[in-house]
C-alpha positions in Angstrom: -19.0 -6.2 -0.1 -15.5 -7.3 0.8 -14.8 -10.6 3.5 -11.4 -10.4 5.2 -10.5 -13.8 5.7 -9.3 -14.9 8.6 -8.8 -19.0 9.1 -9.0 -19.9 13.7 -6.1 -22.4 12.5 -3.2 -19.9 11.4 -1.8 -17.3 14.0 -3.3 -14.2 13.5 -1.5 -11.0 11.4 1.8 -9.8 13.1 0.1 -6.3 12.4 -3.5 -4.5 10.8 -3.5 -6.3 7.9 -5.8 -9.1 6.4 -4.4 -12.5 5.7 -6.5 -12.6 2.6 -9.6 -10.7 1.1 -12.4 -12.1 -1.0 -14.1 -9.7 -3.4 -17.0 -10.5 -4.9 -18.5 -11.2 -8.6 -18.8 -8.4 -10.5 -15.9 -6.1 -8.9 -13.7 -4.6 -11.8 -10.2 -4.5 -10.7 -7.4 -2.0 -10.7 -3.6 -2.9 -10.9 -1.0 0.1 -9.9 2.4 0.1 -10.6 5.2 1.1 -7.3 4.6 4.1 -6.9 7.9 6.0 -6.2 7.9 9.9 -3.9 8.8 11.4 -6.4 7.6 15.1 -7.7 7.2 16.6 -11.0 10.0 18.4 -10.3 12.1 15.8 -9.3 12.2 16.3 -5.7 11.9 13.3 -3.3 10.9 14.2 0.4 13.8 12.7 2.9 11.6 11.6 5.5 9.9 7.9 4.8 6.5 9.1 6.2 6.5 11.7 3.9 7.3 9.7 0.9 4.6 7.1 2.0 2.5 10.0 1.9 3.8 10.6 -1.6 3.5 7.4 -2.7 -0.6 6.9 -1.8 -1.6 9.8 -3.2 0.0 8.8 -6.4 -2.1 6.3 -6.4 -5.1 7.7 -5.0 -4.9 9.8 -8.2 -4.0 6.5 -10.4 -7.4 4.9 -9.0 -9.7 8.2 -9.4 -8.8 7.5 -12.6 -10.7 4.2 -12.6 -13.2 6.1 -10.3 -11.7 4.3 -7.2 -10.4 5.4 -4.3 -7.8 4.1 -1.3 -10.8 2.4 0.1 -10.7 0.2 -3.0 -7.4 -1.2 -2.3 -7.8 -5.0 -2.0 -4.0 -5.8 -1.8 -0.9 -3.6 -1.2 2.9 -4.3 -1.7 5.2 -2.1 -0.1 8.8 -2.2 -0.4 11.5 -0.7 2.6 15.0 -0.2 2.3 15.7 -0.4 5.8 13.9 -1.5 9.0 13.9 1.1 10.7 11.4 2.2 7.7 8.6 0.1 8.8 7.4 2.2 11.4 7.2 5.0 9.2 5.3 3.6 6.1 3.1 1.5 8.7 1.9 4.4 10.5 0.9 5.9 7.2 -0.6 2.8 5.8 -3.0 2.3 9.3 -3.8 6.1 9.1 -5.0 5.6 5.6 -6.8 2.4 5.8 -8.8 2.8 8.6 -12.1 0.0 7.5 -10.9 -3.6 6.7 -7.9 -3.7 6.2 -6.3 -5.0 3.0 -4.3 -8.0 2.4 -0.8 -6.9 2.7 3.2 -7.6 1.8 6.0 -5.6 3.0 9.5 -6.4 2.4 12.8 -5.4 2.6 14.7 -4.9 -0.2 18.6 -3.4 -0.7 17.3 0.0 -3.2 15.1 1.2 -5.7 16.5 2.9 -8.8 17.4 6.1 -7.2 19.4 5.9 -3.9 17.3 8.7 -1.9 14.0 6.4 -2.4 12.8 4.4 0.7 9.5 3.0 -0.3 8.2 1.9 -2.9 4.2 0.6 -2.7 1.7 -1.1 -5.5 -1.6 -2.0 -4.6 -5.1 -3.9 -6.4 -8.3 -2.0 -6.2 -11.3 -4.0 -6.6 -15.0 -1.4 -7.1 
């Protein structure tokens, strides 16, 4: 069982995430590279929420190869290209992660390999 870490001596999280997650001994780890929202036909959704959905769908497929799913995610690193994209990304993240929220970092970056990308997401899962 994953254990959220929330020391009383520090401020609670700003949003729906855990300050830390303890992974018990004996769990396997899967580390996913950053995923972008690009289809096999090179199409990229315009909306940041749709891009976040696409990224998490890619992550779910990768985790599925290891017999895991999004419920096994213990850490999310997400990157958006504008503060205006934070809410769209966070709405998708919060809808998909309804149990113990993973540890999470969200950074605003200047851009990705192609200008149409607005979000990139990488995770660590333990199962």
